[in-house]
N, CA, C, O and the ligand as a Tripos MOL2 file, in Angstrom:
@<TRIPOS>MOLECULE
protein
  305   303    77     0     0
PROTEIN
NO_CHARGES

@<TRIPOS>ATOM
      1 N          17.2250   15.8680   12.4300 N.3       1 MET1
      2 CA         17.1790   14.4440   12.9040 C.3       1 MET1
      3 C          16.7870   13.4370   11.9490 C.2       1 MET1
      4 O          15.5720   13.4310   11.7540 O.2       1 MET1
      5 N          17.4000   12.6430   11.3410 N.am      2 PRO2
      6 CA         17.2600   11.5150   10.5790 C.3       2 PRO2
      7 C          16.1400   10.6580   11.0750 C.2       2 PRO2
      8 O          16.0260   10.5630   12.2970 O.2       2 PRO2
      9 N          15.2130    9.9590   10.2320 N.am      3 GLU3
     10 CA         14.2760    8.9620   10.5900 C.3       3 GLU3
     11 C          14.9580    7.7270   10.7820 C.2       3 GLU3
     12 O          15.7960    7.2380   10.0250 O.2       3 GLU3
     13 N          14.5280    7.2580   11.8660 N.am      4 LYS4
     14 CA         15.1100    5.7610   12.1310 C.3       4 LYS4
     15 C          14.1590    4.3900   11.1380 C.2       4 LYS4
     16 O          13.1030    3.8000   11.3660 O.2       4 LYS4
     17 N          15.2090    4.3120    9.9600 N.am      5 THR5
     18 CA         14.8620    3.3370    9.1510 C.3       5 THR5
     19 C          15.8130    2.3030    9.0080 C.2       5 THR5
     20 O          16.6400    2.3860    8.1010 O.2       5 THR5
     21 N          15.8070    1.2250    9.8730 N.am      6 ARG6
     22 CA         16.5840    0.2370    9.9520 C.3       6 ARG6
     23 C          15.9680   -1.1010   10.7380 C.2       6 ARG6
     24 O          15.4180   -1.1700   11.8370 O.2       6 ARG6
     25 N          16.2410   -2.0400    9.8500 N.am      7 CYS7
     26 CA         15.6490   -3.4790   10.1280 C.3       7 CYS7
     27 C          16.1500   -3.7950   11.3910 C.2       7 CYS7
     28 O          17.3500   -3.6780   11.6400 O.2       7 CYS7
     29 N          15.2400   -4.2320   12.3060 N.am      8 VAL8
     30 CA         15.9230   -4.8910   13.5000 C.3       8 VAL8
     31 C          16.4210   -6.3600   13.3440 C.2       8 VAL8
     32 O          17.2000   -6.9170   14.1170 O.2       8 VAL8
     33 N          15.9080   -6.8540   12.3310 N.am      9 HIS9
     34 CA         16.2550   -8.2730   12.0020 C.3       9 HIS9
     35 C          17.6060   -8.2860   11.5260 C.2       9 HIS9
     36 O          18.4270   -8.9510   12.1570 O.2       9 HIS9
     37 N          18.0000   -7.5790   10.3880 N.am     10 CYS10
     38 CA         19.1550   -7.9900    9.4010 C.3      10 CYS10
     39 C          19.7910   -6.6080    9.2840 C.2      10 CYS10
     40 O          20.6770   -6.5660    8.4300 O.2      10 CYS10
     41 N          19.5410   -5.3970    9.9710 N.am     11 GLY11
     42 CA         20.1610   -4.2590   10.0230 C.3      11 GLY11
     43 C          20.0570   -3.4680    8.7400 C.2      11 GLY11
     44 O          20.7770   -2.4840    8.5740 O.2      11 GLY11
     45 N          19.2220   -3.8460    7.8640 N.am     12 TYR12
     46 CA         19.0780   -3.2700    6.6790 C.3      12 TYR12
     47 C          18.9000   -1.7060    6.7020 C.2      12 TYR12
     48 O          17.9550   -1.3950    7.4270 O.2      12 TYR12
     49 N          19.4270   -0.8090    6.2150 N.am     13 GLY13
     50 CA         19.1540    0.7340    6.3210 C.3      13 GLY13
     51 C          18.6480    1.2890    5.1980 C.2      13 GLY13
     52 O          19.3750    1.5430    4.2370 O.2      13 GLY13
     53 N          17.1750    1.5640    5.2080 N.am     14 GLY14
     54 CA         16.5950    2.2900    4.1560 C.3      14 GLY14
     55 C          15.1800    2.0670    3.9120 C.2      14 GLY14
     56 O          14.5700    1.8140    4.9510 O.2      14 GLY14
     57 N          14.3980    2.0840    2.7530 N.am     15 ARG15
     58 CA         13.1440    2.1530    2.8880 C.3      15 ARG15
     59 C          12.5490    0.6220    2.8320 C.2      15 ARG15
     60 O          13.1700   -0.2470    2.2210 O.2      15 ARG15
     61 N          11.2080    0.3160    3.5580 N.am     16 PRO16
     62 CA         10.8690   -0.8550    3.4770 C.3      16 PRO16
     63 C          10.1230   -1.1440    2.2150 C.2      16 PRO16
     64 O          10.0160   -0.2070    1.4230 O.2      16 PRO16
     65 N           9.6090   -2.2560    1.9170 N.am     17 GLU17
     66 CA          8.8090   -2.4810    0.5880 C.3      17 GLU17
     67 C           7.3670   -2.6750    1.1430 C.2      17 GLU17
     68 O           7.0560   -2.9600    2.3000 O.2      17 GLU17
     69 N           6.5100   -2.4500    0.0170 N.am     18 TRP18
     70 CA          5.0920   -2.6500    0.3570 C.3      18 TRP18
     71 C           4.7110   -4.1720   -0.4400 C.2      18 TRP18
     72 O           4.9030   -4.3030   -1.6490 O.2      18 TRP18
     73 N           4.2840   -5.0150    0.2130 N.am     19 ARG19
     74 CA          4.0050   -6.3520   -0.4390 C.3      19 ARG19
     75 C           2.6210   -6.7950    0.1930 C.2      19 ARG19
     76 O           2.2990   -6.7250    1.3790 O.2      19 ARG19
     77 N           1.8360   -7.2930   -0.9340 N.am     20 PRO20
     78 CA          2.2230   -7.2600   -2.5240 C.3      20 PRO20
     79 C           2.0650   -6.0440   -3.0670 C.2      20 PRO20
     80 O           1.0330   -5.3810   -2.9690 O.2      20 PRO20
     81 N           3.1620   -5.6770   -3.7090 N.am     21 ALA21
     82 CA          3.1370   -4.2020   -4.3880 C.3      21 ALA21
     83 C           1.9630   -4.0400   -5.4980 C.2      21 ALA21
     84 O           1.4790   -2.9170   -5.6440 O.2      21 ALA21
     85 N           1.5370   -5.0140   -6.2060 N.am     22 TRP22
     86 CA          0.7210   -4.8570   -7.1500 C.3      22 TRP22
     87 C          -0.9500   -4.5680   -6.4660 C.2      22 TRP22
     88 O          -1.8160   -3.8510   -6.9670 O.2      22 TRP22
     89 N          -1.0300   -5.2680   -5.3540 N.am     23 LEU23
     90 CA         -2.2980   -4.9650   -4.3630 C.3      23 LEU23
     91 C          -2.4360   -3.4220   -3.9520 C.2      23 LEU23
     92 O          -3.5070   -2.8140   -3.9510 O.2      23 LEU23
     93 N          -1.3830   -2.9640   -3.6560 N.am     24 ALA24
     94 CA         -1.2510   -1.4820   -3.1750 C.3      24 ALA24
     95 C          -1.4210   -0.5660   -4.2630 C.2      24 ALA24
     96 O          -2.0490    0.4860   -4.1400 O.2      24 ALA24
     97 N          -0.7740   -1.0110   -5.5230 N.am     25 LEU25
     98 CA         -1.0920   -0.0470   -6.6430 C.3      25 LEU25
     99 C          -2.4530   -0.3100   -7.1740 C.2      25 LEU25
    100 O          -3.1010    0.6160   -7.6610 O.2      25 LEU25
    101 N          -3.0470   -1.8270   -7.0920 N.am     26 LEU26
    102 CA         -4.2330   -1.7550   -7.7120 C.3      26 LEU26
    103 C          -5.4170   -0.9730   -6.7720 C.2      26 LEU26
    104 O          -6.4980   -0.6100   -7.2350 O.2      26 LEU26
    105 N          -5.0180   -0.7980   -5.4370 N.am     27 ALA27
    106 CA         -6.0720   -0.0320   -4.5670 C.3      27 ALA27
    107 C          -6.0700    1.3700   -4.9750 C.2      27 ALA27
    108 O          -7.0700    2.0720   -4.8290 O.2      27 ALA27
    109 N          -4.7970    1.8720   -5.5650 N.am     28 LEU28
    110 CA         -4.9270    3.2190   -5.9680 C.3      28 LEU28
    111 C          -5.4840    3.4190   -7.2610 C.2      28 LEU28
    112 O          -6.2600    4.3690   -7.3750 O.2      28 LEU28
    113 N          -5.2280    2.6610   -8.3380 N.am     29 LEU29
    114 CA         -5.7440    2.6300   -9.6890 C.3      29 LEU29
    115 C          -7.3870    2.4070   -9.6370 C.2      29 LEU29
    116 O          -8.0470    3.1650  -10.3480 O.2      29 LEU29
    117 N          -8.0230    1.5190   -8.9240 N.am     30 VAL30
    118 CA         -9.3090    1.3780   -8.8810 C.3      30 VAL30
    119 C         -10.1590    2.5810   -8.6270 C.2      30 VAL30
    120 O         -11.3090    2.6180   -9.0650 O.2      30 VAL30
    121 N          -9.5740    3.7070   -7.8410 N.am     31 TRP31
    122 CA        -10.1440    4.9240   -7.5390 C.3      31 TRP31
    123 C         -10.2500    5.8490   -8.8030 C.2      31 TRP31
    124 O         -10.9970    6.8260   -8.7470 O.2      31 TRP31
    125 N          -9.6280    5.6160   -9.7900 N.am     32 LEU32
    126 CA         -9.4120    6.2790  -11.0750 C.3      32 LEU32
    127 C         -10.9050    6.2950  -11.8990 C.2      32 LEU32
    128 O         -11.3420    7.2560  -12.5310 O.2      32 LEU32
    129 N         -11.5370    5.0330  -11.7310 N.am     33 LEU33
    130 CA        -12.5300    4.9430  -12.6110 C.3      33 LEU33
    131 C         -13.9700    5.5380  -11.8370 C.2      33 LEU33
    132 O         -14.8040    6.1390  -12.5160 O.2      33 LEU33
    133 N         -14.1560    5.3350  -10.5150 N.am     34 PRO34
    134 CA        -15.3000    6.0080   -9.9260 C.3      34 PRO34
    135 C         -15.2020    7.5500   -9.7650 C.2      34 PRO34
    136 O         -16.1720    8.3010   -9.8710 O.2      34 PRO34
    137 N         -13.9890    7.9260   -9.5100 N.am     35 LEU35
    138 CA        -13.7090    9.4120   -9.3790 C.3      35 LEU35
    139 C         -13.5960    9.9630  -10.7820 C.2      35 LEU35
    140 O         -13.7420   11.1830  -10.8480 O.2      35 LEU35
    141 N         -13.3720    9.3390  -11.8970 N.am     36 GLY36
    142 CA        -13.3050    9.8350  -13.1520 C.3      36 GLY36
    143 C         -14.7470    9.9730  -13.6530 C.2      36 GLY36
    144 O         -15.0530   10.9450  -14.3430 O.2      36 GLY36
    145 N         -15.6230    9.0530  -13.3340 N.am     37 LEU37
    146 CA        -17.0120    9.1300  -13.5070 C.3      37 LEU37
    147 C         -17.8790   10.1800  -12.8610 C.2      37 LEU37
    148 O         -18.7800   10.7990  -13.4270 O.2      37 LEU37
    149 N         -17.4660   10.3160  -11.4930 N.am     38 LEU38
    150 CA        -17.9930   11.2620  -10.5390 C.3      38 LEU38
    151 C         -17.7170   12.8240  -11.2290 C.2      38 LEU38
    152 O         -18.5760   13.7030  -11.3000 O.2      38 LEU38
    153 N         -16.3720   12.9290  -11.6890 N.am     39 SER39
    154 CA        -16.0330   14.3130  -12.1220 C.3      39 SER39
    155 C         -16.8100   14.6730  -13.4150 C.2      39 SER39
    156 O         -17.0910   15.8350  -13.7090 O.2      39 SER39
    157 N         -17.1740   13.4710  -14.2510 N.am     40 GLN40
    158 CA        -17.8520   13.8370  -15.5160 C.3      40 GLN40
    159 C         -19.2840   13.8380  -15.3180 C.2      40 GLN40
    160 O         -20.0240   13.9890  -16.2910 O.2      40 GLN40
    161 N         -19.8370   13.6540  -13.9220 N.am     41 GLY41
    162 CA        -21.2670   13.7470  -13.6590 C.3      41 GLY41
    163 C         -21.9640   12.4860  -13.6150 C.2      41 GLY41
    164 O         -23.1790   12.4120  -13.4310 O.2      41 GLY41
    165 N         -21.1750   11.4520  -13.7900 N.am     42 PHE42
    166 CA        -21.8940   10.1100  -13.8120 C.3      42 PHE42
    167 C         -21.9470    9.5110  -12.4740 C.2      42 PHE42
    168 O         -21.1700    9.9200  -11.6110 O.2      42 PHE42
    169 N         -22.8230    8.5430  -12.2120 N.am     43 TRP43
    170 CA        -23.0150    7.7920  -11.1460 C.3      43 TRP43
    171 C         -21.7370    6.7320  -11.0430 C.2      43 TRP43
    172 O         -21.6070    5.8530  -11.8950 O.2      43 TRP43
    173 N         -20.8590    6.8720  -10.0030 N.am     44 PRO44
    174 CA        -19.7430    6.0650   -9.7400 C.3      44 PRO44
    175 C         -19.9980    4.7980   -9.3600 C.2      44 PRO44
    176 O         -19.8540    4.4760   -8.1800 O.2      44 PRO44
    177 N         -20.4590    3.8060  -10.4190 N.am     45 PHE45
    178 CA        -20.9520    2.5600  -10.1790 C.3      45 PHE45
    179 C         -20.2200    1.5880   -9.7970 C.2      45 PHE45
    180 O         -20.6300    0.4820   -9.4440 O.2      45 PHE45
    181 N         -18.8400    2.0360   -9.8590 N.am     46 PHE46
    182 CA        -17.4200    1.1220   -9.6680 C.3      46 PHE46
    183 C         -17.1740    1.4130   -8.1140 C.2      46 PHE46
    184 O         -16.2560    0.8080   -7.5590 O.2      46 PHE46
    185 N         -18.0090    2.3740   -7.3470 N.am     47 LEU47
    186 CA        -17.5300    2.9390   -6.0140 C.3      47 LEU47
    187 C         -17.5040    1.6980   -5.0780 C.2      47 LEU47
    188 O         -16.5140    1.6480   -4.3480 O.2      47 LEU47
    189 N         -18.3380    0.7610   -4.9690 N.am     48 LEU48
    190 CA        -18.4180   -0.1120   -3.8960 C.3      48 LEU48
    191 C         -17.2500   -1.1190   -4.1750 C.2      48 LEU48
    192 O         -16.5530   -1.4440   -3.2140 O.2      48 LEU48
    193 N         -16.9880   -1.6260   -5.3860 N.am     49 PRO49
    194 CA        -15.8760   -2.4380   -5.5190 C.3      49 PRO49
    195 C         -14.4820   -1.8070   -5.1270 C.2      49 PRO49
    196 O         -13.5710   -2.4510   -4.6050 O.2      49 PRO49
    197 N         -14.4330   -0.5100   -5.4340 N.am     50 SER50
    198 CA        -13.2950    0.1530   -5.0700 C.3      50 SER50
    199 C         -12.9560    0.2980   -3.7040 C.2      50 SER50
    200 O         -11.7710    0.4450   -3.4060 O.2      50 SER50
    201 N         -13.8890    0.2760   -2.7800 N.am     51 ILE51
    202 CA        -14.0940    0.5050   -1.2570 C.3      51 ILE51
    203 C         -13.6120   -1.1570   -0.7340 C.2      51 ILE51
    204 O         -12.8970   -1.3980    0.2380 O.2      51 ILE51
    205 N         -14.1170   -2.0020   -1.5120 N.am     52 ALA52
    206 CA        -13.9070   -3.5200   -1.0850 C.3      52 ALA52
    207 C         -12.3890   -3.7230   -1.4990 C.2      52 ALA52
    208 O         -11.6540   -4.3160   -0.7090 O.2      52 ALA52
    209 N         -11.8890   -3.2560   -2.7060 N.am     53 ILE53
    210 CA        -10.4840   -3.6090   -2.9240 C.3      53 ILE53
    211 C          -9.5340   -2.7550   -2.1390 C.2      53 ILE53
    212 O          -8.3680   -3.1220   -2.0000 O.2      53 ILE53
    213 N          -9.9820   -1.6080   -1.6070 N.am     54 THR54
    214 CA         -9.1220   -0.9060   -0.8820 C.3      54 THR54
    215 C          -9.1370   -1.5370    0.6510 C.2      54 THR54
    216 O          -8.0640   -1.8100    1.1890 O.2      54 THR54
    217 N         -10.2180   -1.7270    1.2350 N.am     55 ALA55
    218 CA        -10.1010   -2.4470    2.4460 C.3      55 ALA55
    219 C          -9.3440   -3.7560    2.4790 C.2      55 ALA55
    220 O          -8.7970   -4.1420    3.5120 O.2      55 ALA55
    221 N          -9.3080   -4.5440    1.1720 N.am     56 TRP56
    222 CA         -8.8090   -5.8110    0.9810 C.3      56 TRP56
    223 C          -7.0510   -5.3470    1.1930 C.2      56 TRP56
    224 O          -6.3130   -6.0000    1.9300 O.2      56 TRP56
    225 N          -6.6940   -4.4260    0.6050 N.am     57 ALA57
    226 CA         -5.3630   -4.0210    0.5220 C.3      57 ALA57
    227 C          -4.9670   -3.6080    1.7680 C.2      57 ALA57
    228 O          -3.8620   -3.9520    2.1880 O.2      57 ALA57
    229 N          -5.8390   -2.7910    2.5470 N.am     58 ILE58
    230 CA         -5.3690   -2.3480    3.9470 C.3      58 ILE58
    231 C          -5.2020   -3.6160    4.9220 C.2      58 ILE58
    232 O          -4.4050   -3.5690    5.8590 O.2      58 ILE58
    233 N          -5.9180   -4.6470    4.6850 N.am     59 THR59
    234 CA         -5.7590   -5.9190    5.4270 C.3      59 THR59
    235 C          -4.6190   -6.6490    5.1260 C.2      59 THR59
    236 O          -4.0320   -7.2960    5.9940 O.2      59 THR59
    237 N          -4.1730   -6.5900    3.7110 N.am     60 SER60
    238 CA         -3.3690   -7.5940    3.2030 C.3      60 SER60
    239 C          -1.9970   -7.0650    3.1370 C.2      60 SER60
    240 O          -1.0760   -7.7640    3.5600 O.2      60 SER60
    241 N          -1.7450   -5.7560    2.5880 N.am     61 VAL61
    242 CA         -0.5480   -5.1820    2.3640 C.3      61 VAL61
    243 C           0.3080   -4.8430    3.6500 C.2      61 VAL61
    244 O          -0.0820   -4.0590    4.5150 O.2      61 VAL61
    245 N           1.4220   -5.4640    3.6820 N.am     62 ARG62
    246 CA          2.4670   -5.4050    4.6480 C.3      62 ARG62
    247 C           3.5720   -4.6340    4.2510 C.2      62 ARG62
    248 O           3.8830   -4.6250    3.0600 O.2      62 ARG62
    249 N           4.2970   -3.8970    5.1860 N.am     63 ARG63
    250 CA          5.4750   -3.5620    4.9550 C.3      63 ARG63
    251 C           6.7020   -4.5810    5.0890 C.2      63 ARG63
    252 O           6.8260   -4.8600    6.2820 O.2      63 ARG63
    253 N           7.4380   -5.0890    4.4830 N.am     64 VAL64
    254 CA          8.7410   -6.1150    4.7540 C.3      64 VAL64
    255 C           9.8170   -5.2200    4.3110 C.2      64 VAL64
    256 O           9.7480   -4.1640    3.6820 O.2      64 VAL64
    257 N          10.9520   -5.9480    4.8280 N.am     65 CYS65
    258 CA         12.0500   -5.4780    4.6120 C.3      65 CYS65
    259 C          12.6830   -6.1160    3.4830 C.2      65 CYS65
    260 O          12.7430   -7.3440    3.4240 O.2      65 CYS65
    261 N          13.2410   -5.2480    2.4310 N.am     66 PRO66
    262 CA         13.8790   -5.8090    1.2470 C.3      66 PRO66
    263 C          15.0070   -6.7040    1.4740 C.2      66 PRO66
    264 O          15.3350   -7.4860    0.5810 O.2      66 PRO66
    265 N          15.7210   -6.6590    2.7420 N.am     67 GLY67
    266 CA         17.0280   -7.4600    2.8810 C.3      67 GLY67
    267 C          16.6220   -8.7630    3.2800 C.2      67 GLY67
    268 O          17.1950   -9.6880    2.7040 O.2      67 GLY67
    269 N          15.8730   -9.0130    4.0250 N.am     68 CYS68
    270 CA         15.5290  -10.1410    4.7130 C.3      68 CYS68
    271 C          14.1710  -10.7690    4.6340 C.2      68 CYS68
    272 O          13.9450  -11.9420    4.9330 O.2      68 CYS68
    273 N          13.2110   -9.8320    4.1740 N.am     69 GLY69
    274 CA         11.8450  -10.3610    3.7870 C.3      69 GLY69
    275 C          11.0910  -10.6010    4.9790 C.2      69 GLY69
    276 O          10.0400  -11.2420    4.9520 O.2      69 GLY69
    277 N          11.6700  -10.0260    6.2180 N.am     70 ARG70
    278 CA         10.6520  -10.2450    7.3760 C.3      70 ARG70
    279 C           9.9600   -8.9990    7.5750 C.2      70 ARG70
    280 O          10.4020   -7.9700    7.0640 O.2      70 ARG70
    281 N           8.7280   -9.0000    8.3980 N.am     71 PRO71
    282 CA          7.8950   -7.7910    8.4790 C.3      71 PRO71
    283 C           8.7600   -6.5820    9.0270 C.2      71 PRO71
    284 O           9.6300   -6.7560    9.8810 O.2      71 PRO71
    285 N           8.4930   -5.4750    8.5370 N.am     72 TRP72
    286 CA          9.3280   -4.3910    8.7680 C.3      72 TRP72
    287 C           8.9200   -3.7830   10.2350 C.2      72 TRP72
    288 O           7.8180   -3.3250   10.5370 O.2      72 TRP72
    289 N           9.9520   -3.8790   10.9800 N.am     73 GLN73
    290 CA          9.8770   -3.2160   12.2430 C.3      73 GLN73
    291 C          11.1260   -2.4130   12.6510 C.2      73 GLN73
    292 O          12.0820   -2.8560   13.2880 O.2      73 GLN73
    293 N          10.9550   -1.0700   12.1480 N.am     74 PRO74
    294 CA         12.2010   -0.1510   12.3420 C.3      74 PRO74
    295 C          12.6220    0.0250   13.5820 C.2      74 PRO74
    296 O          11.7980    0.3210   14.4470 O.2      74 PRO74
    297 N          14.0150   -0.1290   13.9040 N.am     75 GLY75
    298 CA         14.5890   -0.1220   15.2630 C.3      75 GLY75
    299 C          16.0350    0.8510   15.0290 C.2      75 GLY75
    300 O          16.3370    1.4120   13.9760 O.2      75 GLY75
    301 N          16.6330    0.8680   16.0110 N.am     76 ASP76
    302 CA         17.7550    1.6580   15.9310 C.3      76 ASP76
    303 C          19.1230    0.9710   16.0980 C.2      76 ASP76
    304 O          20.1580    1.6340   16.0350 O.2      76 ASP76
    305 ZN         15.7010   -7.2660    7.3260 Zn       77 ZN77
@<TRIPOS>BOND
     1     1     2 1
     2     2     3 1
     3     3     4 2
     4     3     5 am
     5     5     6 1
     6     6     7 1
     7     7     8 2
     8     7     9 am
     9     9    10 1
    10    10    11 1
    11    11    12 2
    12    11    13 am
    13    13    14 1
    14    14    15 1
    15    15    16 2
    16    15    17 am
    17    17    18 1
    18    18    19 1
    19    19    20 2
    20    19    21 am
    21    21    22 1
    22    22    23 1
    23    23    24 2
    24    23    25 am
    25    25    26 1
    26    26    27 1
    27    27    28 2
    28    27    29 am
    29    29    30 1
    30    30    31 1
    31    31    32 2
    32    31    33 am
    33    33    34 1
    34    34    35 1
    35    35    36 2
    36    35    37 am
    37    37    38 1
    38    38    39 1
    39    39    40 2
    40    39    41 am
    41    41    42 1
    42    42    43 1
    43    43    44 2
    44    43    45 am
    45    45    46 1
    46    46    47 1
    47    47    48 2
    48    47    49 am
    49    49    50 1
    50    50    51 1
    51    51    52 2
    52    51    53 am
    53    53    54 1
    54    54    55 1
    55    55    56 2
    56    55    57 am
    57    57    58 1
    58    58    59 1
    59    59    60 2
    60    59    61 am
    61    61    62 1
    62    62    63 1
    63    63    64 2
    64    63    65 am
    65    65    66 1
    66    66    67 1
    67    67    68 2
    68    67    69 am
    69    69    70 1
    70    70    71 1
    71    71    72 2
    72    71    73 am
    73    73    74 1
    74    74    75 1
    75    75    76 2
    76    75    77 am
    77    77    78 1
    78    78    79 1
    79    79    80 2
    80    79    81 am
    81    81    82 1
    82    82    83 1
    83    83    84 2
    84    83    85 am
    85    85    86 1
    86    86    87 1
    87    87    88 2
    88    87    89 am
    89    89    90 1
    90    90    91 1
    91    91    92 2
    92    91    93 am
    93    93    94 1
    94    94    95 1
    95    95    96 2
    96    95    97 am
    97    97    98 1
    98    98    99 1
    99    99   100 2
   100    99   101 am
   101   101   102 1
   102   102   103 1
   103   103   104 2
   104   103   105 am
   105   105   106 1
   106   106   107 1
   107   107   108 2
   108   107   109 am
   109   109   110 1
   110   110   111 1
   111   111   112 2
   112   111   113 am
   113   113   114 1
   114   114   115 1
   115   115   116 2
   116   115   117 am
   117   117   118 1
   118   118   119 1
   119   119   120 2
   120   119   121 am
   121   121   122 1
   122   122   123 1
   123   123   124 2
   124   123   125 am
   125   125   126 1
   126   126   127 1
   127   127   128 2
   128   127   129 am
   129   129   130 1
   130   130   131 1
   131   131   132 2
   132   131   133 am
   133   133   134 1
   134   134   135 1
   135   135   136 2
   136   135   137 am
   137   137   138 1
   138   138   139 1
   139   139   140 2
   140   139   141 am
   141   141   142 1
   142   142   143 1
   143   143   144 2
   144   143   145 am
   145   145   146 1
   146   146   147 1
   147   147   148 2
   148   147   149 am
   149   149   150 1
   150   150   151 1
   151   151   152 2
   152   151   153 am
   153   153   154 1
   154   154   155 1
   155   155   156 2
   156   155   157 am
   157   157   158 1
   158   158   159 1
   159   159   160 2
   160   159   161 am
   161   161   162 1
   162   162   163 1
   163   163   164 2
   164   163   165 am
   165   165   166 1
   166   166   167 1
   167   167   168 2
   168   167   169 am
   169   169   170 1
   170   170   171 1
   171   171   172 2
   172   171   173 am
   173   173   174 1
   174   174   175 1
   175   175   176 2
   176   175   177 am
   177   177   178 1
   178   178   179 1
   179   179   180 2
   180   179   181 am
   181   181   182 1
   182   182   183 1
   183   183   184 2
   184   183   185 am
   185   185   186 1
   186   186   187 1
   187   187   188 2
   188   187   189 am
   189   189   190 1
   190   190   191 1
   191   191   192 2
   192   191   193 am
   193   193   194 1
   194   194   195 1
   195   195   196 2
   196   195   197 am
   197   197   198 1
   198   198   199 1
   199   199   200 2
   200   199   201 am
   201   201   202 1
   202   202   203 1
   203   203   204 2
   204   203   205 am
   205   205   206 1
   206   206   207 1
   207   207   208 2
   208   207   209 am
   209   209   210 1
   210   210   211 1
   211   211   212 2
   212   211   213 am
   213   213   214 1
   214   214   215 1
   215   215   216 2
   216   215   217 am
   217   217   218 1
   218   218   219 1
   219   219   220 2
   220   219   221 am
   221   221   222 1
   222   222   223 1
   223   223   224 2
   224   223   225 am
   225   225   226 1
   226   226   227 1
   227   227   228 2
   228   227   229 am
   229   229   230 1
   230   230   231 1
   231   231   232 2
   232   231   233 am
   233   233   234 1
   234   234   235 1
   235   235   236 2
   236   235   237 am
   237   237   238 1
   238   238   239 1
   239   239   240 2
   240   239   241 am
   241   241   242 1
   242   242   243 1
   243   243   244 2
   244   243   245 am
   245   245   246 1
   246   246   247 1
   247   247   248 2
   248   247   249 am
   249   249   250 1
   250   250   251 1
   251   251   252 2
   252   251   253 am
   253   253   254 1
   254   254   255 1
   255   255   256 2
   256   255   257 am
   257   257   258 1
   258   258   259 1
   259   259   260 2
   260   259   261 am
   261   261   262 1
   262   262   263 1
   263   263   264 2
   264   263   265 am
   265   265   266 1
   266   266   267 1
   267   267   268 2
   268   267   269 am
   269   269   270 1
   270   270   271 1
   271   271   272 2
   272   271   273 am
   273   273   274 1
   274   274   275 1
   275   275   276 2
   276   275   277 am
   277   277   278 1
   278   278   279 1
   279   279   280 2
   280   279   281 am
   281   281   282 1
   282   282   283 1
   283   283   284 2
   284   283   285 am
   285   285   286 1
   286   286   287 1
   287   287   288 2
   288   287   289 am
   289   289   290 1
   290   290   291 1
   291   291   292 2
   292   291   293 am
   293   293   294 1
   294   294   295 1
   295   295   296 2
   296   295   297 am
   297   297   298 1
   298   298   299 1
   299   299   300 2
   300   299   301 am
   301   301   302 1
   302   302   303 1
   303   303   304 2
@<TRIPOS>SUBSTRUCTURE
     1 MET1         2 RESIDUE 1 A MET
     2 PRO2         6 RESIDUE 1 A PRO
     3 GLU3        10 RESIDUE 1 A GLU
     4 LYS4        14 RESIDUE 1 A LYS
     5 THR5        18 RESIDUE 1 A THR
     6 ARG6        22 RESIDUE 1 A ARG
     7 CYS7        26 RESIDUE 1 A CYS
     8 VAL8        30 RESIDUE 1 A VAL
     9 HIS9        34 RESIDUE 1 A HIS
    10 CYS10       38 RESIDUE 1 A CYS
    11 GLY11       42 RESIDUE 1 A GLY
    12 TYR12       46 RESIDUE 1 A TYR
    13 GLY13       50 RESIDUE 1 A GLY
    14 GLY14       54 RESIDUE 1 A GLY
    15 ARG15       58 RESIDUE 1 A ARG
    16 PRO16       62 RESIDUE 1 A PRO
    17 GLU17       66 RESIDUE 1 A GLU
    18 TRP18       70 RESIDUE 1 A TRP
    19 ARG19       74 RESIDUE 1 A ARG
    20 PRO20       78 RESIDUE 1 A PRO
    21 ALA21       82 RESIDUE 1 A ALA
    22 TRP22       86 RESIDUE 1 A TRP
    23 LEU23       90 RESIDUE 1 A LEU
    24 ALA24       94 RESIDUE 1 A ALA
    25 LEU25       98 RESIDUE 1 A LEU
    26 LEU26      102 RESIDUE 1 A LEU
    27 ALA27      106 RESIDUE 1 A ALA
    28 LEU28      110 RESIDUE 1 A LEU
    29 LEU29      114 RESIDUE 1 A LEU
    30 VAL30      118 RESIDUE 1 A VAL
    31 TRP31      122 RESIDUE 1 A TRP
    32 LEU32      126 RESIDUE 1 A LEU
    33 LEU33      130 RESIDUE 1 A LEU
    34 PRO34      134 RESIDUE 1 A PRO
    35 LEU35      138 RESIDUE 1 A LEU
    36 GLY36      142 RESIDUE 1 A GLY
    37 LEU37      146 RESIDUE 1 A LEU
    38 LEU38      150 RESIDUE 1 A LEU
    39 SER39      154 RESIDUE 1 A SER
    40 GLN40      158 RESIDUE 1 A GLN
    41 GLY41      162 RESIDUE 1 A GLY
    42 PHE42      166 RESIDUE 1 A PHE
    43 TRP43      170 RESIDUE 1 A TRP
    44 PRO44      174 RESIDUE 1 A PRO
    45 PHE45      178 RESIDUE 1 A PHE
    46 PHE46      182 RESIDUE 1 A PHE
    47 LEU47      186 RESIDUE 1 A LEU
    48 LEU48      190 RESIDUE 1 A LEU
    49 PRO49      194 RESIDUE 1 A PRO
    50 SER50      198 RESIDUE 1 A SER
    51 ILE51      202 RESIDUE 1 A ILE
    52 ALA52      206 RESIDUE 1 A ALA
    53 ILE53      210 RESIDUE 1 A ILE
    54 THR54      214 RESIDUE 1 A THR
    55 ALA55      218 RESIDUE 1 A ALA
    56 TRP56      222 RESIDUE 1 A TRP
    57 ALA57      226 RESIDUE 1 A ALA
    58 ILE58      230 RESIDUE 1 A ILE
    59 THR59      234 RESIDUE 1 A THR
    60 SER60      238 RESIDUE 1 A SER
    61 VAL61      242 RESIDUE 1 A VAL
    62 ARG62      246 RESIDUE 1 A ARG
    63 ARG63      250 RESIDUE 1 A ARG
    64 VAL64      254 RESIDUE 1 A VAL
    65 CYS65      258 RESIDUE 1 A CYS
    66 PRO66      262 RESIDUE 1 A PRO
    67 GLY67      266 RESIDUE 1 A GLY
    68 CYS68      270 RESIDUE 1 A CYS
    69 GLY69      274 RESIDUE 1 A GLY
    70 ARG70      278 RESIDUE 1 A ARG
    71 PRO71      282 RESIDUE 1 A PRO
    72 TRP72      286 RESIDUE 1 A TRP
    73 GLN73      290 RESIDUE 1 A GLN
    74 PRO74      294 RESIDUE 1 A PRO
    75 GLY75      298 RESIDUE 1 A GLY
    76 ASP76      302 RESIDUE 1 A ASP
    77 ZN77       305 GROUP 0 **** ****
């Protein structure tokens, strides 16, 4: 059974985009530093900013339709 991925506004059929995409990417990349430090046995001093940036990304990044730019609401 195929997943329902179609925009209710314009009928775009496909995957939604993450916007802003750079913030979603940043939220992933900032974890490389503290996790890298932790794996080497150092204190992950960048841990708190990483949590803050991830929390910021969770509240700011939205899925939007690439076709019409409106917030993604998959319908059928
Ligand atoms: Zn759309």
